[in-house]
N, C-alpha and C positions, 0 to 999 in steps of 0.2 A: 504493500500500500504506500503510494507516494505521500509524503507529509510536507506541508507548507506551514510556515509560521507567520502570523500577522502581529506586528507591533504598532499599536495605534490607540486612538481614543474610543471610548464606548459611546454609542448613540442610543439614548433611551427610546427614541422613536423607531429604531430598528432599520432605518433606511440606508445609513452610511456607516463609516468607521468599522470597528471590530465586527459588528453584526453583519454588515454588507460583505465584508471579507470572508467570514465563515460561510455565509450563504453561497458566495461564488465558488469557494473551494469545494463545497459539498456538491453543488450543481455540476461541477466539472470533474468529479470523481477523485478528489484529493482530500485526505484527512487534514483537518485544520487544527492547529494549536494557536494559542493567543497569549500575548503579553499586553496587559492594559496599562497604557501610559497616562491616561486621563479619563475622567468621568464627566460627561456632559449631561445637563438637563436640556433635552432637545426634542422637538417634534418637527412636523413638516412646515411649520410656520416660523420658528425662531429657536435660537439657542439662548436659554435664560440663565444658565450657570455653567461654569467650567471649574473642575477640581483636579489639579495635577496630582498624580500619584507620586509619593516620595521616590527620589531617584534610587535609593537603596532597595526599595521594593521592586522597582522596575528591573534593576540588575539581578535581583534574586529570581524573578520570574524567568528571565532569559537563561540564567544558569540552570534552573530546574528543568526547563524544556530540553536544552541541549545535553544535559547530563543523562537523559533517558531516551529521548526520541531521535530517530534518524532523519533530521530535518534536511530537505533537499533544496529548499528555496525560502527566502524571507521577503515579505513585503513590509515596508515601513511607511506609516501614514502620519496622522496627527500626533505630535509630541508635546506641544503646548509651551515649552520654554527651554532656556539654555541648559539648566542642570539635567533635565531629562534627556535632551539631545546628546549631551556629553556622555551620560550614562549608557545610552543605547549604542552610541558609537564605540565606546570601550567594550561593551558586551558583545557586539557583533563582529568586531575586527578580528581577522584571522580565523574565522569559523570555517572558511573554505566552501561556502555555499553562495550562490548568486543572490544579490540584493536588489530588489526593486524599490526605489525611493520615490514616494509620492509626496512632494513638498506641500502638504495641506496647510493653507493659510487662512482661507475664508470659507465659511459654510455656504450652502446654496441659498440660505436666507439672507446672506450678506453680513452675518456676524463674524467678527475677527476671531480666529483660532490660534494665530501665532503672532505674538507681539514683535515690533520692530527690533527690540533688544535681542531677540533670539536668532535673527538673520545671520549674524556673524558666526555663531556656533554652527548653524545649519551649513553654511558655505564651507567653513573650516573643517568640521568634524565628520559630516555625513556625506556630502557630495563626492568626495574622493573615494568613498567606499562603494558607490553605486555601480552596479553592472548596467542599470538603465535608470535614468531619471525621467519622471513622467509629469512635467508641469503643464498646466493649461496656460493660455496666453497671459492673463493677469499675473500668475505666479512667476512665469518666466521674466516678465518685465520687472517685478519686484526683486527677484534674485539678482538681476542685472542693474537694478536702480536706474531704469530708463523707461521710455514710453512703450506702451503695448503695441505689438506687431499688428499691422492692419492688412497685410498681404501674405501670401504663401512665401514669397521671396524673403520678406522681412522675418517671418517666423523661422525659416530655415537658417537665416543668418544668425538669429538669436540662439537657435539650437547649437550652432557651431561655437558661439561665444560661451555657452554653458559648458560645452565639452572641455574648454580650457580650465574650468574649475575642478576637473577631476573625474567625472563619470565616464564610463567606457562608451556609453551611448545615451542619447536623449530622444525621448518621444514627445514631440511638440504636438499637443492636442488642440484641435481647431474648433472645439465646441463653442467658444466665446467669439468666434469670427462671425461674419455675415455671409449671406448668399444661400442658394438653394442646395449647395453641396458642402458637407463638412469634411475637411481634409486633416488627417493626422500624418505627421512625418517622423519616421524613425531615422535618426541621423547618427552615424557611427564614426568612430575615430579614423577608420580607414577611408573616409570620404564618401561612402555610399549613403544614399537616401532611399528609404522604402516609403512610398506614398500610398496611404490607405484612405479611401473616400467612401462616403455613404450619403444618401439623401438626408437633408436636414429635416427632422420631423417636427410637426406642429403639436408639441405637447409641453405642459408645464411639469410633468412628472419625470424629472431628471435628477432627483435627490440621490446622491451616492454614485453618480456615474464615474467620477474619478477614482473613488475607492474601489469600485467594482472592476474597472479596467485594470488597475494596477495589480489587484489580487488575482484576477484571471491570468495576467501575464505570469505572476509567480506560480500559479497552478500549472501552467504549461511548462515552465522551467523545472518544476518539481517532477514532472512526468518525463523529463529528459529531452524536451524539445529545445532546439537552438533558439536564439533570441528572435530572429525574424519570424519563425514559425509560431512561437509563443505569442508574439505581438499580433500576428495576423489572426490566429485562432481567438485570442481575447477580444480583438476588435469585432469579429463576426458575432461572438457571444453577446457582447454589449449591445450591438445593434438590434439583436433579437429581443434583449431585455427591455430596451427603450421602446421598440415597436409594440410590445405587449403591455407596457406600463399603464396605459389608460384603463385596462381591464381590471386592475387591482382595486381601485377606489379607496385607497388608504389615505386618510388625513384630508385637511381642507386647504393645505398650502401646496408646496412643491412635493408631490408624492414620490415614493421610491420607484425605481425600475423593477421589473419583474425577474428576479434572479432565477426562478424555477420555471420560466416560460416553456422550456422544452419538456418539462416533467409533469406539470399540472395541467389538467384540462380546463 
């Protein structure tokens, strides 16, 4: 049984964070373990409270998982602050498994999940460990301290600038762009770019899309797929989850995607 680990925040509404990651792992045939880095009071409308988990408890969770489970890939999501970022980086360094780093900064509701003070630690400690970094366009702009990309060419250029911060590859997600087609670009240090596109769907139920995509990539890596295959498979899975999202009817705000769209009638 392939095993993947998620290190992220808990979403009490069940649509993003640890909950979305474990659902994606399960839907894709991977056993999911978890390290909770923060607890949020959250639903489809807003984040009303965030409680960071003490960094020593985060470190203990990581050690407990790796001491017993044969983890084949790790997804890192919301961490909340510098002390936890440093603890996670120290805990995952030299584990010998691929790391998918999703630099979660803002919830779908618009609430801030990562303070500016933690950006230095994120760039310094975590980005160099990433086998693939998966920012959306606003996150990429914030990491680079510049304007948000408005075209595919600008997004690819920003992805290459992010490569200079240490990750082996960058997946620039196009969900925040405009136009009838949504384009994601996987940019690697070797100079190659894999372009993935899908119709932009008219739905407000996109809560947890970033978490779901990054955890789906980790699931593919845990099953032995190479990075382009894992990203392509995860992209197709997420598009199915978005297409079926309106059928869930969960919450009154930005509802979740349908992680089990291929399993539930």
